[in-house]
N, C-alpha and C positions, 0 to 999 in steps of 0.2 A: 750649598754643597761644598763651597770653598772652606767655610769655617762653621760647621753646624753647631758646635758646642757653644758658640758665642752669640747665637741668634735665637729668636722666638719663632718656632715653626707655625704658630697658630694663624698668622695672616695668610701664609701659603696654604694651610689646610682649608681655610674658608674660601680662598680663591679657587682652589680645585673643586670645592663643593659647588660653587657658582657655575664653573665650567660644566660639571656633571649635570646640573639642572638645565642649563641652556641647551646642551647637546642631546639631552634625553637618553643618556647612557646610565649604566649601573654604577660604575666606580671609576675614578681617576686617581692614580697614585704614582709617587716618585721613588725610585730606588737609587741608592748610591753605588759606587763602583764595586762594592762587595756583594751587592744584591739585597741589602737591608732596606726596608721601607722607612723613609725619614719623613714623609708627608703623604696624606691621603684624604680624599673627600669624605670618607666614612670615619673620620677621627673621633666622632662623638658616639659611635655605636659600640656595643659590647664586643662584637666580632671585628673590630678595626684591624686593618692591615699593618698599622704602624708597629714597628719592631719585628715584623716577620721577615724572614729571609727567603727569597725566591730565586736564588742563584741556580737552582736545579731546573727551573722552567726554561724551555727552549726560547721563549720570547725574550728572556733576559740575555741568554748567550748570543742570540742573533743581533740584538740591538747593541750590546756592549762591544761587539766586534765591528760596529759601524754601519750595520744594515738596518732594514726594517723587519720587524718580527710579527709573526702571526701564530696563534695557538688556540686550541679549543679544548675544554675539559671541565672538570669540577673544581670549584674554588676550595682551597685548603681550609679556610675558615668558615665560609658560608655554605659550602657543599652545593652551590648553585651552578647549573650548567651555563657556561659563558664562552664568548669568543673574544680573544684578547688581541689588541693591536699595540705594538711597542715601537719606540723610536729613540735613538741615542740623544743624549743631552751633552753638549760641549761647553766647557768653560773657555776654551781657546781652540777655535777651529781654523786658525790662520797658519799654524805650523804644519809643515808637510808630514811630520811623524806624530801629529796630535792624536790622542786616544780619547774616546768618550769618557766623561766623568760620572755618568749616571744614565738611567733609563726612565722614560716616562711611559706609563702603561694606561690604556683605556680598555675597560671591560664592558661588553655588551651582552645582555641576557638573551637567550634563545626563546624565551616563553612567548614573546610577541609574534614570532614567526609561526609558532604552533597554533595560536589562537584562530588564525584564518583557516586552519585545516579542519576545525570542528564542523564547518558547514558543508564539507564534502561528503558524498555518499560512498566513500571508500576509505580504507585504512591506509595511511601514509606513514612512512618512517624513513629515516636517513641513517646510513651506516658509514663508519670511517674506514680507513685502509686496513684496520684490524678486525673488521666485521662486527664492531660494537654499535648497537642501536643507541644513539645519543639524542635523537629527536624523533618523536612519534606522536601521531594524533591520539593514540590510546595510551594513557599514562602508565599502565602496567607494563608496557613493552620497553619503556626507557631503561637504560643501564643494563640491558640484557645482551648477551652474545648471540649473534644470528646463528652461529654454529658452535658446538662445544670447543672450548679452548684447551690447548695443550699446556703442560706445566711450564714449558719455556715461554709461551706467549703470556701466561699470567705473570711470571716473574718479570718479563720485559715491561709490561704495563704497570706493575707495582713500582718498578724502578723509576719510571717517569712521573708517577703519582698523578697521571692524567685523570683517572677516575677514582682517586682517593682509595678507600678500602671497600668499594662496592664489590659484592660477590660475583657480578657478571654471569648470572645464571643463563644457561642456554635457552633460546626462545622456543625450541621444540619444533621448528619448521621442518617439513618433509616434502621433498619434490616428488610429486606423483607422476608427472609426464611433461616433457618439453613440448611447447606449443609452436612458437616461432622465435626468431632471433630477438633476444631480450625479454621474452615472456615464457611463462610456464605455469602449469597447474600445481598448486601447493595446498597443504593442509598443516595443521598444528596438532602435535600429540599432547601438548600441555599449554597452559597459559590462557589469557582472555579470549584468544581466537580459536581455541580448540573446538572441535565438533562441526566444523564447516569447511567447505572447499572454496578456493579462491583462484582467480586468474591474476598472476603476479607479473607486473610490468616493471622492468629495471632500466634506469637511465643513469649514465655516468656523468659526474660533475668534475672534469679533469682539473679545474683551477684549484679545487680544495682537496682533491683525492677522495671525494665522497661518492656515494651511490644513493639515488632516490628510488625507493620501492613503493609501488602503488598496488594495493590488493583490492580487487573487485570481487564481491561474493557471487557465487553461482546459484544461490537459492532462488532468486527471482526467475532466472532462466529455466531451471528445472520445473518450477511451479507452472510456468506458462506452457511448457511442453506437455505436462499432464492434462491441463485444461483443454489444450488443442486435441489431444488423443481422445478424451472423453466425448467432446463434441463430435469428432469424426465418427466414433463408434455409434453414437445415438443417431446421427444422420444415416449411417449405413443400415441400421436396424429399420428405420422408417422406409428407406428405399426398398429393402428386402421384403418387408411386409406388404408394401404396395404392389411389388412384382408378384408376390404369391396370390394376392386377391385377383389381380388381373389374369393370372394363369388359370385360376379356378373358373372365372367367368368365360374365358376362352374354351376351356374344356367342356363346360355345359353347352356352350353354343355349338361346339363341334359335334357333340352327341345329338343335338336337336337337328342340326343341318346335315349330319352324316357326311357322306363322301362329297357332296356338292360344295361344301365350304372348306375342303382340305387346303386348296391353294390360298384362300383368304387367311386361314389360321396360320399357315406357314409364314406368310408375309408379316402378319402381326407379331409373331414370335421374334422374327429377325429384327423388326423395328424396336421391340422392347429391349432386346439384348443390346442393341446399339445405343439406346438411351442410357442404360445402366453403365455401359463402357464410357460414354461421354461424361456422365455424372462423376464416375470414379476419377477420370483424368482431371476434370475441373477441380475436384476436391484436393487432389495431390498438388496441383498448381497453386491453389490458394494457400495450402500449408507451407509450400516452399517459399512463396512470396512473403508470408508472415515471418518465417525464420530469417529470411534475408533482411527484412525491414528491422527486426530486432537487433541483428548484428550491426547494421548500419547505425542505428541509434546508440548502441553501446559504444561503438568506436567514436562516434561524435562526442559523447560525454567524456570519454577517456582523453581525447585530443584537447577538448576545452579545458579539462583539469590540468593536463600537462602544460598547456600554454600559460595558464594562470600561475602555475608553480614556477615556470621558467621566467616569467616577468618579475616575480618576487625575488628570485635568485639574482636576476640581472640588477635589480635595484640594490640588493645586498652587496653585489660586487662593486657597484658604483660607490656605495658608502665606504667600501674597503679602499677604493682609489682616493677618497677624501682623506682617509688616514695617512696615505702616502704623501698627499699634498700638505698635510698639517705642518710638517717641519718648515716648508717654504713659507706658508702663511704666517707661522709663528715668527719667522725672521722678518717678514714684511711688517708685522705689527710692532715688533720690539723697537725698531728705529723711530717711528713717530711717537711711541710712548716715551722713549728717552728724551726726545726733543720737546714734547709737551711739558715734561717735568722741568726741564731747564728753562723754557720760556715762562712757565708759571712762577718759578723762583725769582727770575729776573723781574717779572712784572711786580711782584710783591716789594722787591727792593726799590724799584723806580717809584712805586706809590709812596713808600716811606720817605723818599727824597722829593716828593711832589713833582716828579717828572712824568706827568700824566700822558704826554704824547708818546713817550717811550713805552710806558705800560700798555697804552692802547695798541701800539704796533705789535708788542709781544702777544697780546690777547688775539689779535687778528691772525697771527701765525698759528696759534693754538686752534682757532676755528678751522683753518685750512687743513691742519693735520688731522683733526677729528673727521672732516669730510673724506679725507683719504682713507682713514681706517674704515669708515662706513662703506666706502666703495669696495674695499677688500673683502669685508664680511658679506656684502651683497653678492659678490662673485661666487663665494662658497655656497651661499643659500641657493642661488640660481642653478648651480651645477647639480645640487643634491635633490632638486625637486623632481617629481615624476612627470612623464609626458602627458599632455592633455589630449593628444590625438587630434588637435585642432590645426587645420591648415591656415596659414597666414603668410603675408608677404615679408620676406626676410632679406636684409642686406648681407651679402656674402662677406664683404670686407669687414663689417662690424662683427660678424660672427667669428671670423678668423682672429680678429684682434682680441675678442673676449677669451677665446681658447688660449691664446698666447699669454694673456695676463695671469692665468692660473699657473703658468710655468716660469714666471719671471725670475724667481730665486734660482731654479735649476739652470736656466739659460745663462744667468750671470756667473754662477759658480763654474759652469762648464766652458766659459768663454766661447759660446756657440754663436756663429755668425748667422744672422737672419737675412734671407734674400726674399723680397716680396715682388712677385711677378704678376701684376694685374693692371688693367687700364685705370686711368684717372677717374672716369665716371663710375658711379655706384652700380654694382651688379645686383639685380633683384631676382629672387626665386620664390616659388610657392611651395610651402612644405611645413613641417613640424619643427619649430625653433629648437626645442629641447633635444630632439633626436639628432638634428644636424650638429648642435654644439657637442653632444656626447661623442658623435663619430669623429669630429675634429680633435677633441681632447684625447681620445684613444689613439688616433693616428700620430699626433704629435708626441704623446707619451711613448709610443713604440719607437718612434724615430730617435728620441733622446736616449732610450735604452740601447738602440742599435749602434749609436755613435760613441758609447763608452770605450775609452782607450784609443779613439781616433786622434791623430796629431792635430789636425785643423778641422774641427767639426763644423759642418755647414748645413743648415736647415733651409730648404727652399719651399716656399708656399706660393702656389700659382692659382689663377682663376681667369678664364676667358670664355667667350661665348662661341657657340658652334650651332648655327641655324637657330632653333628655338630652345636650345639648352645652354646651361652654364656648367663647364667642366672645372672641377676643383681638384688640385693635385697637391700632395704632400710628399716630399722626397728628401733623402739625406745621403751623405757620403759614407755610410757605414758598410759593413761587409756584405749585406744583402741576405736574402732568404735562400737556404740550401735547396737545391733542385728537387730533392726527394720530398720536400714539404710544400711545394707550390700547389699541388692538387688538393691541399687540405686547409688553405688559409681562410676559407669562408665557412669552415665548420664552427658551430657554437662552442665556446669554452676552450678553444685551442690554446695551449700554453703560449705566453708572450714570446718565448725564444723562437717559436715556429712561425710567427706572423709579424716579424720585424719589417718595417717599411723599406722598400727599395726605390 
């Protein structure tokens, strides 16, 4: 980036391609200060990004301003739906007025998320803040507008080139009746879902500004109602026929016995009418119980589907945190890499001079540095893994130390004082290691964000026992949570500015 015309970009292209394969992402590419792509992992493909200018993308403008960028949309060259993470690249980050000299971008395709939706017995799709369907279990719904767009909305979307030149045809959804908060009965006048009625459940995803829509078809419920009605009608006919036969027999007996059997016939008629009434009541109760059981089963399946979707989105959010930590991890790796190179060059020189003891000392330093790099990458892999839901014995102090290691770069850059308040002996708890680590990483990350701009930032980590419990605390000397947000801090996907640690 300092002198691109005098260097061969091919080694960097191949390095980015190895990064792409290791991380399992779609593409990794580097932009210069003007937004031109100077290196990319897809350098060998016909639709390579090299030479393309992406200054109009928001992920470039956010990163070149010194922040972390996020963006989703269609690729200009590949026309593939992707989610983009960007971070500034500095040639000199020591000067107070230093500006980024480039932007590094990672692109992740959305197809892997949609593959798990094919196993659901419902239609799922996600819309953005402009009500554009960009993820859907049914392929024909993708790149459609949930509702018809105005000319101003189309011009605004074309200006950002988020969805390239897609026509963004209306989906044809029609709201038939509201049901409950976040749900309604809908149908489609056109498209792949036309001709059926659906129960639509909508859930907001505030962190991304998206909405998840789940459509459950009503056809199985209607069919079950018709079957129940036919069975009830047949049963009623049998009961009526039996009552008629009994009535005829009673009438003949009344004629044979004349007036002497009048009281007996009256009692029999009352008894028969009571039996018919009891049978009718029983039938109504059975039908009501069946409808209630169907509704309970339907709600259980919907809740299970929502829980699975929420777990997948939480994992995606955790991977987004990895993107934010990437800059710090990159800084941690660059130092040992530079030292390894220097030690290796010195070792070669000492071997030429037959000073094998000096060469061996340099090689020993290289081994130690590679172990340090392996520890750093192991931390990143451990944080990105999914929870096993397995209960195990966990060291509280070791878990807190692990969480702090992920923020070493940010702690040093921010001159943040760490205060550790716990006893000398190891505190042990029973639980899920991955979930506890994720909670601590989130709390520490929120605390660092809350202390931006504080003159003397101080992060206090505490742990102590109380009866049969271990109480863990994370506090900072930031401005705290506004009082109007205190009642919402435990809501899922609450924006970070509302759940800063106090």
